[in-house]
Phi, psi and omega in degrees: 000136178296142176278133180301149180292158179238132172235161188238137177300141179299339178300322179286331174293314178299321177297319183298324182267355187294328178294320178290318179298323180296341178267010175088013181267137172278134186256005185301317181290329178291318176297315181298322179297329178273002179082019181254117176299121183304330181297339180295337180296342180271357181251108184302333182267002184291159179218159176233163178283161177300322179297319178295319182296315178294320179298317178297316177305314180293318180300315181295317180296315183291319183293321186250002180050053185208111180283352174254014164058034175084007185275345185248167187293335172222151185297147169262101193298156175305137183100355182292318177297320177298321179297316178296320179296314180296325180293331187262344193293332180257017175293146182289329183221167176297325178300313179294322179298320179298316179297321181293317178300315180298319182294314181296319181298323179296327179289337188274338184205175189245354195260334187229150172238137170263121186239117171298133184226160178228147175212088183064239181277004181252145171241161180194181174231124180254151179253116181246129177279125184298316179247097184299341180287344178266105181295138178244132183301151180303323184296327178298317176299314180300314182296313183295319179297317180297312185297312184290318179300314183291325176296313180294323178298318178297316179298328181279004178108005177112346182227127172213076186303126178281140177265330184196149171238130175252144179229133182273043176203164181285158182304123181282168181297335182261020183302336179296342178273356184289335189304319181285331184274320181236083189279068178194168177305140185249137177233120181254164180071028182273165179294325179219151171279139183197158167239149188232147179211171180299124183299337178299337180295337182299333183275355180295137177287150173272117183235069177234134180256182183299319180295318178296322179294319179298319179295319179297312184291332178296334181236024190297323184297320175288322182302322189265346183238345181272130180303141176252133178266137177285111184295342181274354181282150178297322180298324178293322178295320178296312180299318179297319179294316179297321179297319184290330186264003178301142006264025182288323181049069181299156180275185184301313184297315181294324179292317178300318180296318181295331180266007174062049175209164179284161179301317182294323178295316179299315179299319181293318181292321178294320178298322179293339177264007175078028181215187179213165181299314182295321178298316179296319180296315180292321178298318181292319178296318177299311183295319178297318180298315181297314180298316182293321181293320183285324189267356182200192182241035182301132176297145182299325180295320178294316180295321178300317178297314181300329183266004174085021178264153182292325180201176183296323182296319179296319178297315183296323177296315180295319181297322179295322177294318183292320191239345184085357183233160172283155179306326182300334180295343183261354173293150177300125182088359177082184184291000000 
């Protein structure tokens, strides 16, 4: 079965380039190199594909030789994530690996500390700013939590379910986009940014060899910043079914029957995951439309049919509601 497409809120794109912009650099050519029309930054509802987001991450790292994207007082040179990975791969347990990652990161820069923390039955990693008088952008907190959490999850065998994410800033206007990136309860306005997991995970052995590490590092940029969907969730099953049945786009009742449950059960399970059938359907149609528009020259009438709309005009109206922009804004080079 095809995996449903993934798109990223433009808020995270703006965050990604904000460190470079703060240093007086214009990012239009960098965005264009990643295939992102610069004008999309002016549309709060705009989105980019996962491939574009990873490409931008790579462009910024390569251009400025800085894996922390200009947010710190001195660059964290290319290869730093690989160095942390190599330092941790032969640790006996996840606890030891966490300490090694924190130690290496401290050697690489002067502004932030990664601190292993405990809170009862929970363990975590907190991000401490060395000089609290120096404000650090929210995106730096978001980036560091994602990278370290995903690295530790890989070291733990691929799974390290988060119990909670804390953020040392107030809830941003785009907090509704956090669910896919930080899949656990969110707490804003905390003393420190941190992620938390079951402390029993600390005793898990690290069982990764040199070959696994090479494969991880070859795709590390995507591994650490692209949202991962839980395949065991009911919402993932719904998205997968809708993806497989395109362009039929079955309704709620037909989807529930295909998943061998009643309509009310499906609705209840989706509600417990914070979503609904219509939201999932619209998100998938939006993401599919963005990917198709960016990657090819499909006529709007054809795309409208593929997405289950009566005509091109109906599709364009829906797309404007979803993203704030006309479909043409997503063509390479804009309308």
